[in-house]
SESE-513288 format. One record per residue (C-alpha): residue in one letter; x, y, z. Coordinates in steps of 0.1 Angstrom, whole numbers, padded with zeros to 4 digits, always signed. Example, Ala and Ser with C-alpha at 12.3 -4.5 7.8 and 13.67 -1.06 7.14 Angstrom:
A+0123-0045+0078/S+0137-0011+0071/
This chain:
M+0361-0477-0276/N+0372-0450-0301/R+0353-0458-0332/Y+0376-0437-0353/A+0406-0457-0341/Y+0386-0489-0346/R+0379-0480-0382/T+0415-0469-0388/T+0427-0502-0376/G+0404-0519-0401/Y+0419-0499-0430/A+0454-0507-0417/V+0447-0544-0416/K+0432-0543-0450/A+0462-0525-0463/L+0486-0549-0445/T+0467-0579-0460/W+0471-0563-0495/L+0508-0555-0490/S+0517-0589-0475/N+0516-0622-0492/A+0491-0637-0467/N+0462-0655-0482/I+0433-0656-0457/R+0406-0680-0464/I+0374-0682-0443/H+0353-0713-0439/H+0318-0720-0425/E+0310-0684-0416/E+0273-0694-0420/K+0277-0712-0386/I+0279-0679-0367/P+0246-0674-0349/D+0228-0641-0342/G+0234-0634-0305/S+0260-0625-0279/I+0291-0644-0289/I+0324-0654-0274/Y+0348-0666-0301/A+0372-0692-0286/I+0403-0693-0308/N+0436-0710-0308/H+0465-0685-0304/F+0497-0686-0326/T+0507-0650-0334/R+0505-0615-0319/I+0488-0600-0350/E+0457-0622-0344/T+0446-0597-0317/V+0441-0572-0346/F+0434-0590-0378/I+0408-0615-0364/P+0385-0588-0351/Y+0387-0571-0385/H+0376-0602-0405/I+0349-0612-0381/R+0335-0577-0380/R+0335-0577-0418/I+0315-0610-0418/T+0290-0601-0391/G+0288-0563-0392/K+0292-0562-0354/D+0319-0547-0331/I+0344-0574-0319/W+0366-0568-0289/S+0393-0589-0276/L+0413-0598-0245/A+0450-0591-0248/D+0481-0599-0227/A+0486-0574-0199/G+0522-0568-0210/L+0510-0551-0242/F+0492-0524-0223/E+0522-0501-0218/G+0529-0467-0233/V+0515-0457-0267/L+0506-0493-0277/G+0485-0497-0245/S+0466-0465-0251/Y+0459-0476-0287/L+0447-0511-0277/N+0423-0495-0252/E+0410-0472-0280/V+0403-0501-0304/G+0383-0523-0279/A+0411-0545-0265/L+0410-0553-0228/S+0439-0562-0205/T+0437-0596-0190/K+0446-0579-0156/N+0419-0552-0158/P+0402-0554-0123/D+0368-0548-0140/R+0375-0572-0168/D+0348-0599-0162/K+0321-0573-0154/L+0328-0553-0185/I+0327-0584-0207/V+0295-0597-0192/R+0279-0563-0195/S+0287-0559-0232/L+0274-0595-0239/L+0242-0588-0220/T+0234-0558-0240/G+0248-0570-0273/E+0272-0541-0275/A+0300-0562-0287/S+0311-0598-0291/W+0344-0610-0277/I+0375-0630-0289/I+0392-0650-0262/F+0423-0673-0266/P+0416-0702-0242/E+0452-0715-0245/G+0463-0683-0227/W+0496-0683-0245/M+0509-0683-0281/V+0513-0720-0287/K+0540-0725-0313/N+0547-0762-0307/K+0511-0775-0308/K+0518-0800-0280/I+0483-0796-0267/Y+0469-0830-0264/D+0478-0857-0238/K+0462-0890-0248/N+0468-0903-0213/G+0450-0875-0196/K+0416-0890-0191/K+0402-0861-0170/Q+0421-0834-0186/P+0434-0844-0222/F+0443-0808-0231/V+0476-0794-0219/V+0493-0762-0229/A+0531-0757-0224/S+0540-0722-0213/P+0569-0704-0194/E+0549-0710-0162/G+0547-0747-0169/R+0521-0771-0183/H+0485-0762-0176/A+0450-0769-0189/P+0434-0744-0213/H+0416-0717-0194/T+0379-0720-0188/G+0374-0682-0188/A+0354-0681-0221/A+0330-0707-0207/T+0328-0690-0173/L+0320-0656-0188/A+0294-0670-0211/L+0277-0689-0182/R+0278-0657-0160/T+0262-0638-0188/E+0234-0662-0193/F+0229-0666-0156/Y+0223-0628-0152/R+0202-0626-0184/E+0178-0652-0170/R+0179-0637-0135/I+0170-0603-0148/K+0141-0618-0167/Q+0128-0636-0136/M+0132-0606-0113/I+0114-0582-0136/K+0083-0604-0131/K+0089-0614-0094/D+0110-0587-0078/P+0113-0555-0099/A+0135-0538-0073/E+0161-0565-0075/A+0159-0564-0113/R+0167-0526-0112/R+0195-0532-0088/I+0212-0557-0111/L+0208-0535-0141/E+0223-0506-0122/L+0251-0530-0111/F+0260-0535-0148/K+0252-0498-0157/I+0225-0509-0181/D+0198-0484-0189/T+0167-0497-0170/T+0143-0483-0197/D+0160-0502-0226/T+0161-0540-0219/G+0147-0552-0252/S+0180-0564-0267/L+0189-0580-0233/F+0159-0603-0235/N+0160-0610-0272/L+0196-0622-0272/E+0212-0656-0263/T+0248-0663-0254/Y+0269-0686-0275/I+0305-0697-0277/V+0318-0702-0313/P+0350-0723-0316/V+0374-0710-0342/N+0405-0726-0356/L+0435-0708-0373/T+0459-0728-0393/Y+0490-0714-0410/Y+0508-0730-0438/P+0537-0730-0446/I+0554-0720-0413/R+0592-0712-0418/A+0613-0694-0394/K+0640-0674-0412/E+0657-0640-0411/N+0637-0613-0427/I+0636-0575-0428/L+0614-0573-0397/S+0638-0595-0376/R+0668-0575-0388/M+0650-0542-0379/A+0641-0556-0345/E+0677-0567-0337/K+0689-0533-0348/F+0666-0511-0328/F+0660-0533-0297/N+0686-0545-0273/N+0686-0579-0255/L+0657-0595-0274/S+0650-0629-0259/E+0657-0660-0281/R+0620-0667-0281/M+0611-0632-0293/V+0637-0634-0321/E+0622-0667-0332/E+0586-0653-0331/I+0596-0623-0352/M+0614-0645-0377/T+0584-0668-0379/E+0557-0642-0381/G+0577-0619-0404/S+0584-0647-0429/M+0547-0656-0428/L+0537-0621-0438/L+0564-0613-0462/S+0571-0646-0479/G+0535-0658-0481/V+0513-0680-0459/D+0479-0695-0462/V+0457-0687-0432/D+0426-0709-0429/L+0400-0693-0405/C+0374-0720-0397/F+0342-0715-0377/G+0328-0744-0357/N+0293-0753-0345/P+0281-0728-0318/I+0276-0739-0282/K+0243-0726-0269/V+0250-0717-0232/S+0214-0716-0220/Q+0213-0754-0220/Y+0235-0753-0190/M+0210-0731-0170/K+0185-0759-0166/S+0196-0777-0134/R+0176-0773-0103/A+0205-0758-0083/V+0212-0731-0110/K+0174-0724-0115/S+0172-0719-0077/D+0199-0692-0076/I+0185-0675-0108/E+0150-0672-0090/S+0163-0664-0055/H+0150-0633-0039/Q+0183-0627-0021/P+0204-0600-0036/I+0233-0615-0057/N+0263-0593-0064/F+0287-0600-0092/D+0314-0619-0072/D+0291-0635-0045/Q+0297-0672-0038/I+0263-0686-0048/P+0252-0722-0039/S+0253-0735-0075/R+0289-0722-0080/S+0305-0757-0080/M+0279-0769-0105/L+0286-0739-0128/K+0323-0746-0124/T+0318-0782-0136/S+0297-0769-0165/A+0325-0745-0174/M+0350-0773-0175/N+0327-0794-0197/I+0322-0765-0221/M+0359-0759-0223/H+0364-0795-0234/R+0338-0790-0260/Y+0353-0759-0276/M+0389-0771-0274/S+0379-0804-0291/S+0362-0785-0318/I+0391-0760-0323/Y+0417-0787-0327/R+0395-0809-0348/M+0391-0781-0374/T+0429-0778-0380/A+0435-0777-0417/V+0457-0807-0423/N+0485-0800-0447/H+0518-0815-0460/D+0537-0804-0430/H+0514-0824-0407/L+0518-0855-0428/F+0556-0853-0430/A+0560-0845-0394/S+0538-0874-0384/L+0558-0898-0406/L+0591-0885-0391/K+0577-0891-0356/Y+0573-0928-0363/I+0603-0936-0385/P+0636-0941-0367/Y+0660-0913-0377/Y+0687-0937-0389/E+0662-0954-0414/I+0650-0923-0432/D+0653-0925-0470/E+0641-0896-0489/D+0624-0916-0517/D+0608-0939-0491/L+0596-0909-0471/R+0580-0895-0503/R+0562-0928-0511/R+0549-0930-0476/A+0536-0895-0477/F+0520-0901-0511/I+0502-0932-0497/A+0490-0912-0467/T+0473-0887-0490/T+0451-0915-0504/I+0434-0919-0471/D+0397-0909-0473/F+0399-0879-0450/Q+0362-0871-0453/K+0352-0903-0436/K+0376-0894-0407/D+0360-0859-0404/V+0393-0842-0411/F+0395-0807-0426/L+0421-0804-0454/H+0443-0776-0467/D+0435-0770-0504/M+0469-0784-0515/L+0460-0818-0502/R+0427-0819-0522/G+0442-0825-0557/N+0464-0851-0572/Q+0495-0856-0551/I+0517-0873-0577/N+0541-0844-0573/L+0552-0859-0539/L+0569-0887-0558/
């Protein structure tokens, strides 16, 4: 990573925040633990790959790297993303690089488990008992990715294995350290760290797609823009230029070491047989199940932290009122009554505009 480019990006984001009408509000940063962290975040806009690392680094003082779509790593933009610590999802050494940096504490990571910019928020299937979370993408409907959980588990597996091998089999410990290109004389930070996944929710309000200077420039200078691309530029451009509230909320951290306690996993950790990074170890199926369980935990936490706002209330009302019966005054009254619910008892996070007197809805 080029630290000059990294700092320059920070200045650029700071300037962009000042020039735009975006109002970024951060909640519960005190929940961020001291350790090796993967931040699992819902994905809505392209600019998140840049501005979220800036804000988390400002809070924690630690380098934050992120995974980015492979399609972005082309030409000048691709070179720049590499310089500032972004990693292509199709990099052949992706997983090993992430695990290494988490083992040493060199950097924390941002991963978007939805795997796609989810605009429609159709992410929960109440009939899906085994898999309630579903993401719609051009490739079809799929479950959120377990990559964040898998990488955290692999990091903690090797952290515990190195600890055990230093005591029982120093040669194997040295081999693992060399595998990850970790200095064999400096393992202090490796042993003093723990691996966590911190769920993070981003909520934007209001969201209005309309023509703006960015969308007009894009249509002028780029030919054959897809309908989806035009919509995204209209949405994101309006958010930046017309004003948007961005609530960035941190959830309770998931401590990954608790998933290392089963007999099968412990047996592999303590095995004297050499284990390479992509070897099929006996406890693989158990770790895969753990990754799925962890994914459900962080996805539940991410969506539960959504900052409920007026758009959510009105959209929910419209969903249940037949279109031919909608009366504006009646809709306003229903929305007003909805705001009298005790949201705190329901463990619902509210946008600031829903915290005061709502008489204006009438």
